[in-house]
C-alpha positions in Angstrom: 37.4 13.6 13.6 36.8 9.8 13.6 34.2 7.7 11.9 32.4 4.4 12.4 34.0 2.5 9.6 35.2 0.0 12.2 31.5 -0.9 13.0 30.7 -2.9 9.9 27.0 -3.3 9.3 24.5 -3.4 6.5 23.6 0.2 7.3 27.2 1.3 7.0 27.8 -0.6 3.9 24.9 1.1 2.1 24.8 4.5 3.7 28.5 4.9 4.7 30.1 5.5 8.1 29.1 8.4 10.4 31.8 11.0 11.1 31.8 11.7 14.8 33.9 13.1 17.6 33.9 10.5 20.3 33.4 11.5 24.0 33.7 9.3 27.1 30.6 8.7 29.2 30.7 9.4 33.0 31.1 6.4 35.3 28.1 4.0 35.2 29.1 1.5 37.9 26.5 2.8 40.4 22.7 2.8 40.9 22.2 6.4 39.8 24.3 7.7 36.9 24.8 11.4 36.2 22.6 12.2 33.1 24.6 12.9 30.0 23.8 13.4 26.3 24.6 10.4 24.0 24.6 12.6 20.9 24.8 16.4 20.2 26.1 19.0 17.8 28.6 21.7 18.7 30.2 24.1 16.1 29.0 21.9 13.3 30.5 18.7 14.7 28.6 15.6 15.8 29.6 14.3 19.2 28.7 10.8 20.3 29.3 8.9 23.5 31.7 6.1 23.2 29.8 3.2 24.7 27.8 0.1 23.9 24.1 0.9 23.4 22.6 -1.3 26.0 19.0 -0.2 25.5 18.2 -2.9 22.8 16.9 -5.6 25.1 15.0 -3.0 27.2 13.4 -1.5 24.1 12.5 -4.9 22.7 10.7 -5.7 26.0 8.9 -2.4 25.8 7.8 -3.1 22.2 6.3 -6.4 23.2 3.6 -4.5 25.0 2.7 -2.8 21.8 2.0 -6.1 20.1 -1.1 -6.4 22.4 -2.0 -2.7 22.2 -2.2 -2.4 18.5 -4.0 -5.7 18.2 -6.7 -4.6 20.6 -7.2 -1.2 18.9 -7.4 -2.6 15.3 -9.6 -5.6 16.3 -12.1 -3.3 17.8 -12.1 -1.1 14.7 -12.6 -4.2 12.4 -15.5 -5.6 14.5 -17.6 -2.6 13.4 -15.7 -1.7 10.2 -17.2 1.8 9.9 -15.9 5.2 9.4 -16.5 6.1 13.1 -14.7 3.0 14.3 -11.7 3.8 12.0 -11.6 7.4 13.4 -11.6 6.1 16.9 -8.8 3.6 16.1 -6.7 6.3 14.5 -7.0 8.7 17.5 -6.3 6.0 20.0 -3.4 4.7 18.0 -1.9 8.2 17.8 -1.9 8.4 21.6 -0.1 5.1 21.9 2.3 6.2 19.1 3.2 9.5 20.9 4.1 7.6 24.0 6.2 5.2 22.0 7.9 8.1 20.3 8.7 9.8 23.6 10.3 6.5 24.8 12.3 6.1 21.6 13.7 9.6 21.8 14.5 9.3 25.5 16.5 6.1 24.8 18.2 7.7 21.8 19.3 10.8 23.8 19.9 9.7 27.4 19.8 6.0 28.0 22.4 5.0 30.7 20.8 1.9 32.3 20.6 3.3 35.9 17.9 2.6 38.4 15.9 5.7 37.8 15.6 5.0 34.1 14.6 1.4 34.8 11.8 2.6 37.1 10.8 5.2 34.5 10.4 2.6 31.8 8.4 0.3 34.2 6.1 3.3 35.1 5.3 4.0 31.5 4.6 0.4 30.9 2.2 0.3 33.8 0.3 3.3 32.3 0.2 1.6 28.9 -1.3 -1.5 30.4 -4.1 0.6 32.0 -4.5 2.6 28.8 -4.7 -0.5 26.6 -7.3 -2.2 28.8 -9.6 0.8 28.8 -9.0 2.4 25.4 -11.8 0.7 23.5 -14.4 1.8 26.2 -13.2 5.4 26.2 -16.7 6.7 25.2 -18.7 4.7 27.7 -18.5 7.3 30.4 -16.6 10.3 31.7 -14.8 8.0 34.1 -13.6 5.8 31.3 -12.6 8.8 29.3 -10.7 10.1 32.3 -8.8 6.9 32.8 -7.6 6.7 29.2 -6.8 10.4 28.8 -5.2 10.5 32.2 -2.8 7.6 31.3 -1.8 9.4 28.1 -1.2 12.7 29.9 0.7 11.1 32.8 2.9 9.1 30.4 3.8 12.1 28.3 4.1 14.5 31.3 6.5 11.9 32.9 8.6 11.9 29.8 9.0 15.7 29.5 9.4 16.1 33.3 12.3 13.7 33.4 13.8 15.4 30.3 13.4 18.8 31.9 15.2 17.7 35.0 18.0 16.3 32.8 18.5 19.8 31.3 19.9 21.0 34.6 22.7 18.4 34.1 23.1 18.4 30.3 24.1 21.8 28.8 24.2 20.3 25.3 20.4 19.8 25.1 19.3 22.4 27.6 17.8 25.1 25.4 16.0 23.0 22.9 14.6 20.5 25.4 13.3 23.2 27.7 11.4 24.7 24.8 10.1 21.3 23.7 8.9 20.6 27.3 7.1 23.9 27.3 5.4 23.3 23.9 4.4 19.8 25.0 2.8 21.1 28.3 0.6 23.4 26.3 -0.7 20.4 24.3 -1.3 18.3 27.4 -3.3 21.1 29.1 -5.6 21.3 26.1 -5.8 17.5 25.8 -7.3 17.3 29.3 -10.5 19.0 28.1 -11.3 15.8 26.2 -12.7 14.4 29.4 -15.6 17.0 29.6 -16.0 17.8 25.9 -18.9 16.3 23.8 -18.1 13.6 21.2 -17.3 15.9 18.3 -15.3 18.1 20.7 -13.3 15.2 21.8 -12.4 14.3 18.2 -11.5 17.9 17.4 -9.3 18.4 20.5 -7.4 15.2 20.0 -6.8 15.9 16.3 -5.7 19.5 17.0 -3.3 18.3 19.7 -1.7 15.6 17.6 -1.2 18.1 14.8 0.2 20.7 17.2 2.6 18.1 18.6 3.9 17.3 15.1 4.4 21.0 14.4 6.0 21.6 17.8 8.4 18.7 17.2 9.3 19.9 13.7 9.9 23.5 14.9 11.9 22.7 18.1 14.4 20.4 16.4 14.8 22.4 13.2 18.2 24.1 12.6 16.3 27.4 12.1 14.9 27.2 15.6 18.4 26.6 17.0 19.6 29.8 15.4 16.5 31.7 16.6 17.2 30.8 20.3 20.9 31.3 19.9 21.8 27.8 21.0 25.5 26.9 21.0 24.7 23.2 21.3 21.9 21.3 19.7 20.4 17.8 19.9 21.4 15.1 17.5 19.9 11.7 16.9 21.6 8.4 16.4 20.5 7.7 12.8 21.2 4.0 13.1 19.2 3.7 16.3 16.3 5.7 14.7 16.2 3.4 11.7 16.4 0.3 13.9 13.6 1.5 16.2 11.2 2.4 13.3 12.1 -0.9 11.7 11.2 -2.8 14.9 7.7 -1.2 15.0 7.2 -2.1 11.3 8.0 -5.7 12.2 5.4 -5.5 15.0 2.8 -4.2 12.5 3.7 -6.9 9.9 3.5 -9.5 12.7 -0.2 -8.7 12.9 -0.7 -10.2 9.4 0.9 -13.4 10.5 -0.9 -13.5 13.9 -4.2 -13.0 12.2 -3.8 -16.1 9.9 -2.6 -18.5 12.6 -4.2 -17.5 15.9 -7.4 -19.5 16.6 -6.6 -21.6 13.5 -8.8 -19.6 11.0 -7.8 -21.9 8.1 -8.2 -25.3 9.8 -9.8 -28.5 8.3 -7.4 -29.1 5.5 -6.8 -27.1 2.3 -9.8 -25.0 1.6 -10.8 -21.5 0.7 -9.6 -20.1 4.0 -6.3 -21.8 3.6 -5.8 -20.1 0.2 -6.7 -16.8 1.8 -4.2 -17.3 4.6 -1.4 -18.1 2.2 -2.3 -15.0 0.2 -2.0 -12.8 3.4 1.4 -14.4 4.1 2.6 -13.5 0.6 1.4 -9.9 1.0 3.1 -9.5 4.4 6.4 -10.9 3.0 6.3 -8.5 0.1 5.5 -5.5 2.3 8.5 -6.5 4.5 10.7 -6.6 1.4 9.4 -3.3 0.1 10.1 -1.5 3.4 13.5 -2.9 4.4 14.9 -2.9 0.8 13.9 0.7 0.2 14.8 1.9 -3.3 17.2 -1.0 -3.7 20.4 1.0 -4.3 23.7 -0.4 -3.2 24.9 3.0 -2.1 22.7 5.9 -1.0 22.3 8.9 1.3 19.7 8.1 4.0 16.8 10.4 4.3 17.8 11.4 7.9 21.2 12.6 6.5 20.0 13.9 3.1 18.2 17.1 4.2 15.9 18.5 6.8 12.9 18.0 4.5 13.7 14.4 3.8 14.4 13.7 7.4 11.1 15.0 8.6 9.3 13.4 5.7 10.9 10.0 6.6 9.8 10.3 10.3 6.2 11.5 9.6 5.5 9.1 6.8 5.9 6.2 9.3 2.6 7.3 11.0 0.2 6.5 8.1 2.4 3.5 7.3 1.8 2.0 10.8 -1.9 2.9 10.9 -2.5 1.3 7.5 -0.4 -1.8 8.1 -2.1 -2.6 11.4 -5.7 -2.0 10.2 -5.3 -4.0 7.0 -3.7 -6.8 9.0 -6.7 -7.2 11.2 -9.0 -6.9 8.2 -7.0 -9.7 6.5 -7.7 -11.9 9.5 -11.4 -11.2 9.4 -11.5 -12.0 5.7 -9.5 -15.2 6.2 -11.9 -16.7 8.7 -15.1 -15.5 7.0 -17.4 -18.3 5.9 -18.6 -16.1 3.0 -17.5 -16.7 -0.6 -18.4 -13.2 -1.7 -18.1 -9.9 0.1 -21.7 -9.0 -0.9 -23.1 -12.4 0.0 -26.0 -12.4 2.4 -27.1 -15.1 4.9 -30.3 -16.9 4.5 -32.1 -14.5 6.8 -31.0 -11.6 4.7 -28.5 -10.3 7.3 -24.7 -10.5 6.9 -22.1 -11.2 9.5 -22.1 -9.0 12.6 -25.8 -8.3 11.9 -25.0 -5.5 9.5 -25.5 -5.4 5.7 -22.3 -5.4 3.7 -20.1 -5.9 6.7 -17.6 -8.2 4.9 -17.4 -5.7 2.0 -16.5 -3.0 4.4 -13.8 -5.2 5.8 -12.6 -5.8 2.3 -12.3 -2.1 1.7 -10.4 -1.7 4.9 -8.0 -4.4 3.7 -7.5 -3.0 0.3 -7.4 0.6 1.4 -4.9 -0.1 4.2 -2.7 -2.0 1.8 -2.8 0.7 -0.8 -1.8 3.4 1.6 1.0 1.1 3.1 2.4 0.5 -0.4 2.3 4.2 -1.2 4.1 4.9 2.1 6.9 2.4 1.3 7.2 4.1 -2.1 7.5 7.6 -0.5 10.0 6.3 2.1 12.1 4.9 -0.7 12.1 8.2 -2.5 13.3 10.0 0.6 16.7 8.4 0.2 19.0 9.5 -2.5 20.7 6.8 -4.6 24.4 7.1 -5.3 24.6 4.3 -7.8 26.0 5.5 -11.1 23.6 5.5 -14.1 23.5 2.2 -15.9 24.9 0.2 -13.0 21.6 -1.8 -12.7 19.2 -3.0 -15.3 16.6 -0.4 -14.2 17.3 2.7 -12.1 15.8 3.0 -8.6 13.2 5.5 -9.7 11.7 3.3 -12.3 11.9 0.3 -10.1 9.7 2.0 -7.4 7.1 3.9 -9.5 5.1 0.8 -10.5 4.2 0.4 -6.8 2.0 3.5 -7.2 0.0 1.9 -10.0 -0.2 -1.3 -8.0 -1.6 0.5 -5.0 -4.4 2.0 -7.1 -5.3 -1.4 -8.5 -5.3 -3.0 -5.1 -7.7 -0.3 -3.8 -9.9 -0.4 -6.9 -10.6 -4.1 -6.9 -11.7 -3.8 -3.3 -15.0 -2.6 -4.7 -15.4 -5.5 -7.1 -18.0 -8.1 -6.5 -15.7 -11.1 -6.9 -14.9 -14.1 -4.7 -13.0 -13.1 -1.5 -10.4 -15.8 -2.1 -9.9 -14.6 -5.7 -9.7 -11.0 -4.5 -7.0 -11.8 -1.9 -5.2 -14.0 -4.3 -5.0 -11.3 -7.0 -3.5 -8.9 -4.5 -0.9 -11.4 -3.5 -0.1 -12.0 -7.2 0.2 -8.3 -8.0 2.6 -7.8 -5.1 4.7 -10.9 -5.8 5.0 -9.7 -9.4 6.2 -6.3 -8.3 8.7 -7.9 -5.9 10.0 -10.1 -8.8 10.3 -7.1 -11.1 12.3 -5.1 -8.5 14.5 -8.1 -7.8 15.4 -8.5 -11.5 15.7 -4.8 -12.0 18.3 -4.5 -9.3 20.6 -7.0 -11.0 23.9 -5.5 -12.4 23.5 -4.5 -16.0 25.8 -6.1 -18.6 27.1 -4.5 -21.7 24.6 -4.8 -24.4 21.6 -5.6 -22.2 21.0 -2.3 -20.4 17.5 -1.0 -20.3 17.2 2.6 -21.2 15.6 3.6 -17.9 18.0 5.7 -15.9 17.8 8.9 -13.9 
């Protein structure tokens, strides 16, 4: 049994090396490479292909498409800033997220850089382009609904079809992946009825299918299911790759904050109210980035994906509300930044607010505060999924008590979204709260010295 100690990285330094049994990949100096599993378990041992992971650039290019997709979806939701527009945004985002998840897992399990895989990635990107350009008009007609739903079904069916074909070559993933393909086909068959269903039926079918997909994923890859089907081999993820890919999507979501405060120069004409708002959004995005990537701040820890089955699934699923809330609050931040209003409840001279709807800006303010509150709670939950290995008293304040104040801050951020105060003051207060929490966590992580320890340890 070997380990990855020779691959020094920030991940290895904090979470320790991965013990693996290395295997050699088949020859890849040809257009079409025989499919093979990059990771799998056999008799309790983790086996991993000894090769450079060449998918990084490919995946980065794929992610660039999502910059536009999430921006379009969130912008359409903020233009109306209603409960129905938010529900539409969530359901459409979930479709895009499922496609991204399929691609992430395919790259993690099977990437070998041959021509067939390159064509597969290009095909999925073509479908995503069509999906993104028609998603916001999905309810205009059955034809529009059919285009969007068809792109989603084709993208997911392409993924499971290719995976199913691979099972004829890859014994290590054969049983689990065939069951997963079967479960996914059931979901896609039901999803197709969205085209002919009435509005509330469309919502119900989409919600049920997304929930079913989450359950199917959790069941298929659970150790219990492996025992149930009597599988000698089972799938295994590359933890470092999973962390890297989820982190990349978080960066895309955080990039929405920065894009919203610089695109079209919403804070032009010198230093003014809008400039202060833009700076506040920048501070918020910076703090969110720090909260997510720093985690619970321990120097040594067990990552959630290694800790237990429950923590692993929790870590994966918590990213869904995190992404949804980050993206919607980012676009709300842009709308607040460029608003000419001083107060969220302020009306124009003709008695009608922006977008010709009363209290529009206040609705946007609630989207901003609510999205931030959920995002902060998610970063807190993700941090608790890890298990700190730092000895008690090593830092001034233990990881648990460093993170808990985020919960209180999230409540305050959401609460003041209903206050009738200046928009600039509102956004500035949120930035101050988050910067204060960041400063508190930074100081709390410092090594404790004899005589100055704070009696807050696990």
